[in-house]
Structures are given as structure tokens and as C-alpha cells.
N, CA, C and O atoms as a CHARMM CRD file, in Angstrom:
* protein
*
  372
    1    1 ILE  N    -10.78200  17.58400   6.05500 PROA 1      0.00000
    2    1 ILE  CA    -8.99500  16.31500   5.97200 PROA 1      0.00000
    3    1 ILE  C     -9.47300  15.93300   4.63600 PROA 1      0.00000
    4    1 ILE  O    -10.61200  15.62400   4.28700 PROA 1      0.00000
    5    2 SER  N     -8.39100  16.01200   3.95800 PROA 2      0.00000
    6    2 SER  CA    -8.20700  15.46300   2.11300 PROA 2      0.00000
    7    2 SER  C     -7.28700  14.32200   2.79600 PROA 2      0.00000
    8    2 SER  O     -6.36200  14.28800   3.60800 PROA 2      0.00000
    9    3 LEU  N     -7.94500  13.52300   2.12600 PROA 3      0.00000
   10    3 LEU  CA    -6.93200  12.42800   1.83500 PROA 3      0.00000
   11    3 LEU  C     -6.44700  12.38400   0.23300 PROA 3      0.00000
   12    3 LEU  O     -7.13600  12.34900  -0.78600 PROA 3      0.00000
   13    4 SER  N     -4.76700  12.40100   0.43000 PROA 4      0.00000
   14    4 SER  CA    -4.03000  12.03400  -0.71400 PROA 4      0.00000
   15    4 SER  C     -4.70600  10.66300  -1.21100 PROA 4      0.00000
   16    4 SER  O     -5.73400  10.11700  -0.81100 PROA 4      0.00000
   17    5 PRO  N     -3.77700  10.27600  -2.23300 PROA 5      0.00000
   18    5 PRO  CA    -4.40200   9.00900  -2.90700 PROA 5      0.00000
   19    5 PRO  C     -3.36800   7.85100  -1.94500 PROA 5      0.00000
   20    5 PRO  O     -2.15700   7.96300  -1.75100 PROA 5      0.00000
   21    6 CYS  N     -3.96000   7.14100  -1.62500 PROA 6      0.00000
   22    6 CYS  CA    -3.71900   6.08200  -0.60000 PROA 6      0.00000
   23    6 CYS  C     -2.84000   4.27000  -1.37100 PROA 6      0.00000
   24    6 CYS  O     -3.27700   3.45800  -2.18700 PROA 6      0.00000
   25    7 PHE  N     -2.14400   4.29900  -0.95500 PROA 7      0.00000
   26    7 PHE  CA    -1.25600   3.37900  -1.92000 PROA 7      0.00000
   27    7 PHE  C     -1.33700   1.71700  -1.00600 PROA 7      0.00000
   28    7 PHE  O     -1.34300   1.77500   0.22400 PROA 7      0.00000
   29    8 ARG  N     -1.37800   0.71500  -1.50100 PROA 8      0.00000
   30    8 ARG  CA    -0.88400  -0.51800  -1.30400 PROA 8      0.00000
   31    8 ARG  C     -0.21800  -1.99700  -2.10600 PROA 8      0.00000
   32    8 ARG  O     -0.66200  -2.91000  -2.80200 PROA 8      0.00000
   33    9 ASP  N      0.85200  -1.66200  -1.63500 PROA 9      0.00000
   34    9 ASP  CA     1.52900  -2.68700  -2.62900 PROA 9      0.00000
   35    9 ASP  C      2.23200  -4.40500  -2.25400 PROA 9      0.00000
   36    9 ASP  O      2.97400  -4.82200  -3.14300 PROA 9      0.00000
   37   10 GLY  N      2.11200  -4.96400  -1.53200 PROA 10     0.00000
   38   10 GLY  CA     1.48000  -6.31100  -1.22600 PROA 10     0.00000
   39   10 GLY  C      1.40700  -5.64900   0.38000 PROA 10     0.00000
   40   10 GLY  O      0.52600  -4.88800   0.78000 PROA 10     0.00000
   41   11 GLN  N      2.25100  -6.01400   0.95000 PROA 11     0.00000
   42   11 GLN  CA     2.39500  -5.40600   2.78900 PROA 11     0.00000
   43   11 GLN  C      2.44700  -4.93300   3.33200 PROA 11     0.00000
   44   11 GLN  O      2.00700  -5.07100   4.47300 PROA 11     0.00000
   45   12 SER  N      3.19800  -3.78000   2.75700 PROA 12     0.00000
   46   12 SER  CA     3.33900  -1.80900   2.78000 PROA 12     0.00000
   47   12 SER  C      2.68500  -0.89800   1.78000 PROA 12     0.00000
   48   12 SER  O      2.60300  -0.83000   0.55400 PROA 12     0.00000
   49   13 GLY  N      2.33400  -0.35100   2.62800 PROA 13     0.00000
   50   13 GLY  CA     0.94500   0.92500   2.30900 PROA 13     0.00000
   51   13 GLY  C      1.66300   3.07700   2.99800 PROA 13     0.00000
   52   13 GLY  O      2.46700   3.56100   3.79500 PROA 13     0.00000
   53   14 LYS  N      0.89400   3.42300   2.22600 PROA 14     0.00000
   54   14 LYS  CA     1.24300   5.16500   2.32600 PROA 14     0.00000
   55   14 LYS  C     -0.21300   5.51300   2.27800 PROA 14     0.00000
   56   14 LYS  O     -1.23200   4.92100   1.92400 PROA 14     0.00000
   57   15 LEU  N      0.08300   6.75400   2.78900 PROA 15     0.00000
   58   15 LEU  CA    -1.63400   7.37400   3.30900 PROA 15     0.00000
   59   15 LEU  C     -0.52200   8.87800   4.06500 PROA 15     0.00000
   60   15 LEU  O      0.37000   9.13400   4.87400 PROA 15     0.00000
   61   16 THR  N     -1.55600   9.53900   2.92200 PROA 16     0.00000
   62   16 THR  CA    -1.21200  10.99900   3.03400 PROA 16     0.00000
   63   16 THR  C     -2.42500  12.18200   3.86300 PROA 16     0.00000
   64   16 THR  O     -3.40700  12.29800   3.13000 PROA 16     0.00000
   65   17 VAL  N     -2.50600  12.70300   4.65400 PROA 17     0.00000
   66   17 VAL  CA    -3.57100  13.29700   5.50500 PROA 17     0.00000
   67   17 VAL  C     -3.63300  14.65300   5.26600 PROA 17     0.00000
   68   17 VAL  O     -3.00800  15.32500   6.08700 PROA 17     0.00000
   69   18 ASP  N     -4.26200  15.32800   4.29000 PROA 18     0.00000
   70   18 ASP  CA    -4.02500  16.69500   4.50500 PROA 18     0.00000
   71   18 ASP  C     -2.51400  17.80500   4.94300 PROA 18     0.00000
   72   18 ASP  O     -1.85600  18.12900   3.95400 PROA 18     0.00000
   73   19 ASP  N     -2.05200  18.29300   6.17900 PROA 19     0.00000
   74   19 ASP  CA    -0.80000  18.59500   5.83600 PROA 19     0.00000
   75   19 ASP  C      0.45400  17.86200   6.61300 PROA 19     0.00000
   76   19 ASP  O      1.55100  18.41300   6.70900 PROA 19     0.00000
   77   20 TYR  N      0.18000  16.59700   7.14000 PROA 20     0.00000
   78   20 TYR  CA     0.54900  15.79000   8.42500 PROA 20     0.00000
   79   20 TYR  C      1.94000  15.07100   7.50400 PROA 20     0.00000
   80   20 TYR  O      2.77900  14.44400   8.15000 PROA 20     0.00000
   81   21 GLY  N      2.08600  15.20600   6.09300 PROA 21     0.00000
   82   21 GLY  CA     2.31000  14.78400   6.09600 PROA 21     0.00000
   83   21 GLY  C      2.72600  12.61100   5.38800 PROA 21     0.00000
   84   21 GLY  O      3.18100  11.88400   6.27100 PROA 21     0.00000
   85   22 ALA  N      2.62600  12.30500   4.72800 PROA 22     0.00000
   86   22 ALA  CA     2.59200  10.63300   4.67500 PROA 22     0.00000
   87   22 ALA  C      3.20000  10.03500   5.63900 PROA 22     0.00000
   88   22 ALA  O      4.26500  10.31200   6.19100 PROA 22     0.00000
   89   23 LYS  N      2.43500   9.16300   5.81800 PROA 23     0.00000
   90   23 LYS  CA     2.85900   7.10600   7.05000 PROA 23     0.00000
   91   23 LYS  C      2.79800   6.27800   6.11200 PROA 23     0.00000
   92   23 LYS  O      2.03100   6.33800   5.15100 PROA 23     0.00000
   93   24 THR  N      3.67800   5.37900   6.35200 PROA 24     0.00000
   94   24 THR  CA     3.54600   4.45100   5.82500 PROA 24     0.00000
   95   24 THR  C      3.94500   3.57200   7.15500 PROA 24     0.00000
   96   24 THR  O      4.33400   3.56300   8.32300 PROA 24     0.00000
   97   25 GLY  N      3.54300   2.87400   6.04700 PROA 25     0.00000
   98   25 GLY  CA     3.72000   0.76100   7.45400 PROA 25     0.00000
   99   25 GLY  C      3.51500  -0.56300   6.62400 PROA 25     0.00000
  100   25 GLY  O      3.28600  -0.66300   5.41800 PROA 25     0.00000
  101   26 LYS  N      3.65200  -1.54700   7.56200 PROA 26     0.00000
  102   26 LYS  CA     3.61600  -2.20500   6.94700 PROA 26     0.00000
  103   26 LYS  C      2.90900  -3.64400   7.74500 PROA 26     0.00000
  104   26 LYS  O      3.33800  -4.06200   8.82100 PROA 26     0.00000
  105   27 SER  N      1.66200  -4.33600   6.92600 PROA 27     0.00000
  106   27 SER  CA     1.08100  -5.04500   7.46400 PROA 27     0.00000
  107   27 SER  C      1.88000  -6.29100   8.48700 PROA 27     0.00000
  108   27 SER  O      2.77700  -6.95000   7.96100 PROA 27     0.00000
  109   28 PRO  N      1.56800  -6.51500   9.69600 PROA 28     0.00000
  110   28 PRO  CA     2.61300  -8.13800   9.81700 PROA 28     0.00000
  111   28 PRO  C      1.73800  -8.96200   9.60800 PROA 28     0.00000
  112   28 PRO  O      0.52300  -8.76800   9.59000 PROA 28     0.00000
  113   29 GLY  N      2.57800 -10.37900   9.36200 PROA 29     0.00000
  114   29 GLY  CA     2.14100 -12.04800   9.19600 PROA 29     0.00000
  115   29 GLY  C      2.38800 -11.61100   7.39700 PROA 29     0.00000
  116   29 GLY  O      2.53200 -10.60000   6.71000 PROA 29     0.00000
  117   30 MET  N      2.32000 -13.08700   7.23700 PROA 30     0.00000
  118   30 MET  CA     2.61300 -12.70700   5.50500 PROA 30     0.00000
  119   30 MET  C      1.48800 -12.44900   4.57100 PROA 30     0.00000
  120   30 MET  O      1.62400 -12.53400   3.35000 PROA 30     0.00000
  121   31 MET  N      0.00000 -12.02500   5.35900 PROA 31     0.00000
  122   31 MET  CA    -0.99900 -11.70400   4.00200 PROA 31     0.00000
  123   31 MET  C     -0.55000 -10.47100   3.48800 PROA 31     0.00000
  124   31 MET  O      0.10400  -9.54600   3.96800 PROA 31     0.00000
  125   32 ARG  N     -1.20300 -10.74900   2.09800 PROA 32     0.00000
  126   32 ARG  CA    -0.46700  -9.65100   1.71000 PROA 32     0.00000
  127   32 ARG  C     -1.73000  -9.29800   0.94600 PROA 32     0.00000
  128   32 ARG  O     -1.71200  -9.94400  -0.10200 PROA 32     0.00000
  129   33 GLN  N     -2.33900  -8.87600   0.99300 PROA 33     0.00000
  130   33 GLN  CA    -4.34500  -9.14800   0.59100 PROA 33     0.00000
  131   33 GLN  C     -5.44200  -8.41000   1.30900 PROA 33     0.00000
  132   33 GLN  O     -5.12100  -8.18000   2.47500 PROA 33     0.00000
  133   34 LEU  N     -6.33500  -8.07900   1.06400 PROA 34     0.00000
  134   34 LEU  CA    -8.18100  -7.91200   1.88900 PROA 34     0.00000
  135   34 LEU  C     -8.75300  -9.10900   1.65300 PROA 34     0.00000
  136   34 LEU  O     -9.66000  -8.91700   0.84400 PROA 34     0.00000
  137   35 ASN  N     -8.67700 -10.36700   1.98000 PROA 35     0.00000
  138   35 ASN  CA    -9.55200 -10.73200   1.56000 PROA 35     0.00000
  139   35 ASN  C    -11.30300 -11.16000   2.78800 PROA 35     0.00000
  140   35 ASN  O    -11.22400 -11.43000   3.98700 PROA 35     0.00000
  141   36 ILE  N    -12.62700 -11.08400   1.98300 PROA 36     0.00000
  142   36 ILE  CA   -13.65900 -10.75200   2.85500 PROA 36     0.00000
  143   36 ILE  C    -14.42000 -11.04400   2.34300 PROA 36     0.00000
  144   36 ILE  O    -14.70800 -10.56000   1.24800 PROA 36     0.00000
  145   37 ASN  N    -15.21200 -12.16300   3.04600 PROA 37     0.00000
  146   37 ASN  CA   -16.17100 -12.68400   2.50200 PROA 37     0.00000
  147   37 ASN  C    -17.52500 -12.46500   2.84200 PROA 37     0.00000
  148   37 ASN  O    -18.39900 -13.31900   2.69300 PROA 37     0.00000
  149   38 GLY  N    -17.75900 -11.03100   3.41800 PROA 38     0.00000
  150   38 GLY  CA   -18.89200  -9.61900   3.56600 PROA 38     0.00000
  151   38 GLY  C    -18.92500  -8.69100   3.26500 PROA 38     0.00000
  152   38 GLY  O    -17.87900  -8.26100   2.78000 PROA 38     0.00000
  153   39 PRO  N    -19.76700  -8.03000   3.31600 PROA 39     0.00000
  154   39 PRO  CA   -19.54600  -6.62800   3.05300 PROA 39     0.00000
  155   39 PRO  C    -18.60100  -5.92800   3.48800 PROA 39     0.00000
  156   39 PRO  O    -18.24200  -6.40000   4.56700 PROA 39     0.00000
  157   40 LEU  N    -17.54000  -4.34200   2.98400 PROA 40     0.00000
  158   40 LEU  CA   -17.04400  -4.20700   3.04900 PROA 40     0.00000
  159   40 LEU  C    -17.10900  -2.56800   3.88200 PROA 40     0.00000
  160   40 LEU  O    -17.29400  -1.58200   3.16900 PROA 40     0.00000
  161   41 TYR  N    -16.94600  -2.39500   5.38700 PROA 41     0.00000
  162   41 TYR  CA   -17.59100  -1.10200   6.08600 PROA 41     0.00000
  163   41 TYR  C    -16.70100  -0.43900   6.48000 PROA 41     0.00000
  164   41 TYR  O    -15.89200  -0.81000   7.33100 PROA 41     0.00000
  165   42 VAL  N    -16.71100   0.83400   5.82700 PROA 42     0.00000
  166   42 VAL  CA   -16.45600   2.28000   5.41500 PROA 42     0.00000
  167   42 VAL  C    -17.21600   3.42300   5.96300 PROA 42     0.00000
  168   42 VAL  O    -18.13100   4.11600   5.52000 PROA 42     0.00000
  169   43 GLY  N    -16.18700   3.38700   7.65900 PROA 43     0.00000
  170   43 GLY  CA   -16.80700   5.09200   7.93000 PROA 43     0.00000
  171   43 GLY  C    -16.74600   4.99200   9.59300 PROA 43     0.00000
  172   43 GLY  O    -15.91900   4.26000  10.13600 PROA 43     0.00000
  173   44 GLY  N    -17.53800   5.65900  10.22500 PROA 44     0.00000
  174   44 GLY  CA   -17.33500   5.99200  11.58500 PROA 44     0.00000
  175   44 GLY  C    -17.80200   5.42300  12.49800 PROA 44     0.00000
  176   44 GLY  O    -18.92000   5.01000  12.18900 PROA 44     0.00000
  177   45 MET  N    -17.43700   5.09000  13.83300 PROA 45     0.00000
  178   45 MET  CA   -18.52000   4.57500  14.41300 PROA 45     0.00000
  179   45 MET  C    -18.56900   5.25700  15.92700 PROA 45     0.00000
  180   45 MET  O    -17.72800   6.02900  16.38500 PROA 45     0.00000
  181   46 LYS  N    -19.89600   4.72100  16.65500 PROA 46     0.00000
  182   46 LYS  CA   -20.23100   5.53800  17.32800 PROA 46     0.00000
  183   46 LYS  C    -19.27100   4.85800  18.79700 PROA 46     0.00000
  184   46 LYS  O    -18.79200   3.72800  18.69600 PROA 46     0.00000
  185   47 GLU  N    -19.05400   5.78600  20.27300 PROA 47     0.00000
  186   47 GLU  CA   -18.42500   5.44100  20.58300 PROA 47     0.00000
  187   47 GLU  C    -17.25200   4.55600  20.91600 PROA 47     0.00000
  188   47 GLU  O    -17.18100   3.60700  21.69700 PROA 47     0.00000
  189   48 ILE  N    -16.13200   5.23400  19.93900 PROA 48     0.00000
  190   48 ILE  CA   -15.17100   4.16400  19.40600 PROA 48     0.00000
  191   48 ILE  C    -14.25000   4.19500  20.52300 PROA 48     0.00000
  192   48 ILE  O    -13.43600   3.27200  20.53500 PROA 48     0.00000
  193   49 ALA  N    -14.18900   5.00400  21.42500 PROA 49     0.00000
  194   49 ALA  CA   -13.31400   5.19800  22.64400 PROA 49     0.00000
  195   49 ALA  C    -13.59000   3.43600  23.01800 PROA 49     0.00000
  196   49 ALA  O    -12.89100   2.52000  22.58500 PROA 49     0.00000
  197   50 LEU  N    -14.79800   3.28800  23.93100 PROA 50     0.00000
  198   50 LEU  CA   -15.26400   2.32300  24.41200 PROA 50     0.00000
  199   50 LEU  C    -15.24200   0.75500  23.19300 PROA 50     0.00000
  200   50 LEU  O    -15.20200  -0.45900  23.39000 PROA 50     0.00000
  201   51 HSD  N    -15.27600   1.31800  22.39500 PROA 51     0.00000
  202   51 HSD  CA   -15.34700  -0.10100  21.51000 PROA 51     0.00000
  203   51 HSD  C    -13.55700  -0.67600  20.92500 PROA 51     0.00000
  204   51 HSD  O    -13.20200  -1.80800  20.59600 PROA 51     0.00000
  205   52 THR  N    -13.14200  -0.01500  20.95700 PROA 52     0.00000
  206   52 THR  CA   -11.22200   0.08200  21.01000 PROA 52     0.00000
  207   52 THR  C    -10.76700   0.20300  21.92600 PROA 52     0.00000
  208   52 THR  O     -9.67900   0.72900  21.68900 PROA 52     0.00000
  209   53 ASN  N    -10.97700  -0.08500  23.88200 PROA 53     0.00000
  210   53 ASN  CA   -10.19800  -0.07100  24.78400 PROA 53     0.00000
  211   53 ASN  C     -9.90700   0.67300  24.44200 PROA 53     0.00000
  212   53 ASN  O     -8.97500   0.40500  23.68400 PROA 53     0.00000
  213   54 ARG  N    -10.17900   2.12000  24.49000 PROA 54     0.00000
  214   54 ARG  CA    -9.42800   3.77500  23.96100 PROA 54     0.00000
  215   54 ARG  C     -8.15400   3.28800  23.55000 PROA 54     0.00000
  216   54 ARG  O     -7.12700   3.87700  23.88900 PROA 54     0.00000
  217   55 GLN  N     -8.13900   2.44700  22.97500 PROA 55     0.00000
  218   55 GLN  CA    -6.96200   2.46900  22.02000 PROA 55     0.00000
  219   55 GLN  C     -6.93000   4.58100  21.33300 PROA 55     0.00000
  220   55 GLN  O     -6.23400   5.58800  21.46200 PROA 55     0.00000
  221   56 TYR  N     -8.56900   3.99000  20.43400 PROA 56     0.00000
  222   56 TYR  CA    -8.71100   5.33900  19.74800 PROA 56     0.00000
  223   56 TYR  C     -9.75000   6.03500  20.10700 PROA 56     0.00000
  224   56 TYR  O    -10.84600   5.50800  20.29500 PROA 56     0.00000
  225   57 MET  N     -9.43500   7.80800  20.29900 PROA 57     0.00000
  226   57 MET  CA   -10.59300   8.24500  20.83200 PROA 57     0.00000
  227   57 MET  C    -11.60900   8.93800  20.19400 PROA 57     0.00000
  228   57 MET  O    -12.67900   9.33200  20.65800 PROA 57     0.00000
  229   58 ARG  N    -10.87400   9.10600  18.39800 PROA 58     0.00000
  230   58 ARG  CA   -11.91400   9.37400  17.79700 PROA 58     0.00000
  231   58 ARG  C    -11.59600   8.92000  16.46600 PROA 58     0.00000
  232   58 ARG  O    -10.48100   8.51800  16.13300 PROA 58     0.00000
  233   59 GLY  N    -12.57400   8.99200  15.73600 PROA 59     0.00000
  234   59 GLY  CA   -12.09300   8.34600  14.13100 PROA 59     0.00000
  235   59 GLY  C    -12.31800   8.76900  13.04600 PROA 59     0.00000
  236   59 GLY  O    -11.60600   7.99100  12.41200 PROA 59     0.00000
  237   60 PHE  N    -12.71800   9.34800  12.37400 PROA 60     0.00000
  238   60 PHE  CA   -12.69200   9.00300  10.54400 PROA 60     0.00000
  239   60 PHE  C    -13.65700  10.63200  10.68800 PROA 60     0.00000
  240   60 PHE  O    -14.44100  10.34400  11.59300 PROA 60     0.00000
  241   61 VAL  N    -13.92000  11.83900  10.35400 PROA 61     0.00000
  242   61 VAL  CA   -14.18800  12.94500  10.26000 PROA 61     0.00000
  243   61 VAL  C    -13.75000  13.76400   9.10700 PROA 61     0.00000
  244   61 VAL  O    -12.82400  14.57300   9.16100 PROA 61     0.00000
  245   62 GLY  N    -14.54500  13.48000   7.94700 PROA 62     0.00000
  246   62 GLY  CA   -14.18400  13.95200   6.99000 PROA 62     0.00000
  247   62 GLY  C    -14.93700  13.28000   5.50500 PROA 62     0.00000
  248   62 GLY  O    -16.09500  12.88500   5.64500 PROA 62     0.00000
  249   63 CYS  N    -14.26100  13.14400   4.02900 PROA 63     0.00000
  250   63 CYS  CA   -15.53700  13.24300   3.77400 PROA 63     0.00000
  251   63 CYS  C    -14.38100  11.93200   2.41300 PROA 63     0.00000
  252   63 CYS  O    -13.36300  12.37200   1.88000 PROA 63     0.00000
  253   64 ILE  N    -14.90300  10.39200   2.13800 PROA 64     0.00000
  254   64 ILE  CA   -14.02400  10.33400   1.24200 PROA 64     0.00000
  255   64 ILE  C    -15.18100   9.74800  -0.50100 PROA 64     0.00000
  256   64 ILE  O    -16.07200   8.90800  -0.62700 PROA 64     0.00000
  257   65 SER  N    -14.82800  10.26800  -1.03700 PROA 65     0.00000
  258   65 SER  CA   -15.37500  10.67700  -2.22400 PROA 65     0.00000
  259   65 SER  C    -14.76800   9.94700  -3.27500 PROA 65     0.00000
  260   65 SER  O    -15.12200  10.41900  -4.35600 PROA 65     0.00000
  261   66 HSD  N    -13.85400   8.80800  -3.41700 PROA 66     0.00000
  262   66 HSD  CA   -12.85800   8.27600  -4.94900 PROA 66     0.00000
  263   66 HSD  C    -12.43000   6.64000  -3.64800 PROA 66     0.00000
  264   66 HSD  O    -12.06500   6.53300  -2.47700 PROA 66     0.00000
  265   67 PHE  N    -12.68400   5.92400  -4.50500 PROA 67     0.00000
  266   67 PHE  CA   -12.59600   4.62800  -3.56300 PROA 67     0.00000
  267   67 PHE  C    -11.90500   3.61700  -4.91800 PROA 67     0.00000
  268   67 PHE  O    -12.52700   3.33700  -5.94300 PROA 67     0.00000
  269   68 THR  N    -11.09500   3.37000  -4.73600 PROA 68     0.00000
  270   68 THR  CA   -10.24100   2.15300  -5.38700 PROA 68     0.00000
  271   68 THR  C    -10.31900   0.85300  -5.70300 PROA 68     0.00000
  272   68 THR  O     -9.20000   0.83500  -6.21400 PROA 68     0.00000
  273   69 LEU  N    -10.68600  -0.23000  -5.83100 PROA 69     0.00000
  274   69 LEU  CA    -9.47000  -1.20700  -5.12300 PROA 69     0.00000
  275   69 LEU  C     -8.69600  -2.20300  -6.69800 PROA 69     0.00000
  276   69 LEU  O     -9.04000  -2.31200  -7.87500 PROA 69     0.00000
  277   70 SER  N     -7.71600  -2.67000  -5.99200 PROA 70     0.00000
  278   70 SER  CA    -6.99400  -3.71800  -7.36300 PROA 70     0.00000
  279   70 SER  C     -7.00300  -2.50100  -8.70800 PROA 70     0.00000
  280   70 SER  O     -7.46700  -2.72400  -9.82700 PROA 70     0.00000
  281   71 THR  N     -6.38800  -1.24300  -8.26900 PROA 71     0.00000
  282   71 THR  CA    -6.27600  -0.11400  -8.87700 PROA 71     0.00000
  283   71 THR  C     -7.00900  -0.16900 -10.25800 PROA 71     0.00000
  284   71 THR  O     -6.67900   0.68700 -11.07900 PROA 71     0.00000
  285   72 ASP  N     -8.14300  -1.24900 -10.66800 PROA 72     0.00000
  286   72 ASP  CA    -8.86000  -0.85100 -11.78400 PROA 72     0.00000
  287   72 ASP  C    -10.62700  -0.83300 -10.99900 PROA 72     0.00000
  288   72 ASP  O    -11.54600  -0.30100 -11.62200 PROA 72     0.00000
  289   73 TYR  N    -10.85100  -1.44200  -9.69200 PROA 73     0.00000
  290   73 TYR  CA   -12.14500  -1.40600  -9.66300 PROA 73     0.00000
  291   73 TYR  C    -12.45700  -0.46700  -8.87300 PROA 73     0.00000
  292   73 TYR  O    -11.96300  -0.54500  -7.74900 PROA 73     0.00000
  293   74 HSD  N    -13.28700   0.62000  -9.15000 PROA 74     0.00000
  294   74 HSD  CA   -13.32100   1.63300  -8.80600 PROA 74     0.00000
  295   74 HSD  C    -15.39700   1.46600  -8.07500 PROA 74     0.00000
  296   74 HSD  O    -16.36000   1.01300  -8.69300 PROA 74     0.00000
  297   75 ILE  N    -15.36100   1.96100  -6.83700 PROA 75     0.00000
  298   75 ILE  CA   -16.73600   2.00200  -6.06800 PROA 75     0.00000
  299   75 ILE  C    -17.11300   3.50200  -5.50700 PROA 75     0.00000
  300   75 ILE  O    -16.62500   4.37700  -4.79300 PROA 75     0.00000
  301   76 SER  N    -18.04500   3.29400  -6.12200 PROA 76     0.00000
  302   76 SER  CA   -19.18900   4.82200  -5.77200 PROA 76     0.00000
  303   76 SER  C    -19.80000   4.88700  -4.62800 PROA 76     0.00000
  304   76 SER  O    -21.02000   4.87200  -4.46300 PROA 76     0.00000
  305   77 LEU  N    -18.66100   4.98800  -3.50500 PROA 77     0.00000
  306   77 LEU  CA   -19.37800   4.82500  -2.11000 PROA 77     0.00000
  307   77 LEU  C    -20.89100   5.32100  -1.25600 PROA 77     0.00000
  308   77 LEU  O    -21.43200   5.08000  -0.17600 PROA 77     0.00000
  309   78 VAL  N    -21.25100   6.43900  -2.90200 PROA 78     0.00000
  310   78 VAL  CA   -23.21200   6.38800  -1.69700 PROA 78     0.00000
  311   78 VAL  C    -23.83200   5.18000  -2.70400 PROA 78     0.00000
  312   78 VAL  O    -24.48400   4.27000  -2.19200 PROA 78     0.00000
  313   79 ASP  N    -23.56400   5.22200  -4.36700 PROA 79     0.00000
  314   79 ASP  CA   -24.21100   4.57200  -5.37200 PROA 79     0.00000
  315   79 ASP  C    -24.12200   3.32900  -5.25500 PROA 79     0.00000
  316   79 ASP  O    -24.98600   2.74800  -5.91200 PROA 79     0.00000
  317   80 ASP  N    -23.27500   2.50600  -4.55900 PROA 80     0.00000
  318   80 ASP  CA   -23.56800   0.97200  -4.55800 PROA 80     0.00000
  319   80 ASP  C    -23.32500   0.61200  -3.10000 PROA 80     0.00000
  320   80 ASP  O    -23.12300  -0.59500  -2.96800 PROA 80     0.00000
  321   81 ALA  N    -23.27900   1.43100  -1.76500 PROA 81     0.00000
  322   81 ALA  CA   -23.86600   1.31000  -0.87400 PROA 81     0.00000
  323   81 ALA  C    -25.09900   0.20900  -0.41000 PROA 81     0.00000
  324   81 ALA  O    -26.17000   0.75000  -0.68500 PROA 81     0.00000
  325   82 THR  N    -25.28400  -0.89100   0.08100 PROA 82     0.00000
  326   82 THR  CA   -26.39100  -1.13600   0.65400 PROA 82     0.00000
  327   82 THR  C    -26.48200  -0.67200   1.75100 PROA 82     0.00000
  328   82 THR  O    -26.74100  -1.73300   2.31900 PROA 82     0.00000
  329   83 ASP  N    -26.48500   0.27400   2.77800 PROA 83     0.00000
  330   83 ASP  CA   -26.76900   0.36700   3.81800 PROA 83     0.00000
  331   83 ASP  C    -25.78800   1.79600   3.98600 PROA 83     0.00000
  332   83 ASP  O    -24.71900   1.99300   3.40800 PROA 83     0.00000
  333   84 GLY  N    -26.42000   2.63700   4.86300 PROA 84     0.00000
  334   84 GLY  CA   -26.04300   3.54900   4.81900 PROA 84     0.00000
  335   84 GLY  C    -26.80500   4.74600   5.70400 PROA 84     0.00000
  336   84 GLY  O    -27.87400   5.27700   5.40300 PROA 84     0.00000
  337   85 LYS  N    -26.12700   4.98200   6.66100 PROA 85     0.00000
  338   85 LYS  CA   -26.52200   6.28000   8.00500 PROA 85     0.00000
  339   85 LYS  C    -25.89800   7.81000   7.80200 PROA 85     0.00000
  340   85 LYS  O    -24.71800   8.02000   7.52200 PROA 85     0.00000
  341   86 ASN  N    -26.65300   8.58100   7.94600 PROA 86     0.00000
  342   86 ASN  CA   -25.79000  10.34500   8.07400 PROA 86     0.00000
  343   86 ASN  C    -24.34300  10.09800   6.94600 PROA 86     0.00000
  344   86 ASN  O    -23.13500  10.17900   7.17200 PROA 86     0.00000
  345   87 ILE  N    -25.21900   9.72600   5.51500 PROA 87     0.00000
  346   87 ILE  CA   -24.09700  10.06300   4.10300 PROA 87     0.00000
  347   87 ILE  C    -24.46600  11.68400   3.58100 PROA 87     0.00000
  348   87 ILE  O    -25.49700  12.35300   3.66500 PROA 87     0.00000
  349   88 ASN  N    -23.16300  11.95100   3.03100 PROA 88     0.00000
  350   88 ASN  CA   -23.97300  13.15600   3.06700 PROA 88     0.00000
  351   88 ASN  C    -22.95600  13.11600   1.71100 PROA 88     0.00000
  352   88 ASN  O    -22.25100  12.11700   1.57400 PROA 88     0.00000
  353   89 THR  N    -22.86000  14.57200   0.37700 PROA 89     0.00000
  354   89 THR  CA   -22.43500  14.05900  -0.46500 PROA 89     0.00000
  355   89 THR  C    -20.89900  15.37900  -0.41400 PROA 89     0.00000
  356   89 THR  O    -21.11000  16.59100  -0.42000 PROA 89     0.00000
  357   90 CYS  N    -19.92000  14.95800  -0.38200 PROA 90     0.00000
  358   90 CYS  CA   -18.96500  15.49100  -0.41400 PROA 90     0.00000
  359   90 CYS  C    -18.70200  17.13800  -0.65600 PROA 90     0.00000
  360   90 CYS  O    -19.20800  17.85000  -1.52300 PROA 90     0.00000
  361   91 GLY  N    -18.23900  17.31600  -0.14700 PROA 91     0.00000
  362   91 GLY  CA   -17.88200  19.54500  -0.67600 PROA 91     0.00000
  363   91 GLY  C    -17.38400  20.04400  -1.55700 PROA 91     0.00000
  364   91 GLY  O    -16.44500  20.41400  -0.85100 PROA 91     0.00000
  365   92 THR  N    -16.98700  20.62800  -3.02400 PROA 92     0.00000
  366   92 THR  CA   -16.11900  20.82400  -3.20800 PROA 92     0.00000
  367   92 THR  C    -15.21200  21.92800  -2.62500 PROA 92     0.00000
  368   92 THR  O    -15.74400  22.99100  -2.30500 PROA 92     0.00000
  369   93 LYS  N    -13.77600  21.74300  -2.45000 PROA 93     0.00000
  370   93 LYS  CA   -12.77800  22.92800  -2.15800 PROA 93     0.00000
  371   93 LYS  C    -12.77000  23.63800  -3.09400 PROA 93     0.00000
  372   93 LYS  O    -12.05900  24.64300  -3.10100 PROA 93     0.00000
């Protein structure tokens, strides 16, 4: 899986995965940003179908190599992680 740059501007967002084309969407309600008071979880989940009432049958499989917040806050997912399981470095194409 290859993710092209993902964008969010206020409530609108865009995500492109491999050759499936871009998906755009808009978050509901009035919220325009992500506010969290604890760690941000990025990754997969065991038994995702069970935990999501079968809304999702499988989670993310692939590599996230670059993660940026607020256009200028770059995060090294491996170096900056507080915990991790089954973490491998991303391969090169």
C-alpha cells in the first residue's frame, strides 16, 4: 500500500491510497481540528471486526513512513513512539 499525501483543511479531508483514486470527505458537526489529551494511536488492531461490530473487516496493512501535523510538525513514528508492537522499518521501492 502506498499513501499519497493526505490533506485536511478544517472539516474537509482527502486521502489517496495506491491506484484507487482520491477519497474526499467532511467530518460531521462543528469540529475543525483533532484535540487529544493523551497519546495518539496509529496502527492496526487485532480482531478489528469484533471491536467495530463488523463495520470494518480488516485494518491497515502497509507502511506509514512520514507523519506530519499542522504542516510543520513532523513525527518520526519509530523514534518518537512511546510503545510499539510488530514495528518494522518501511521498505523502499
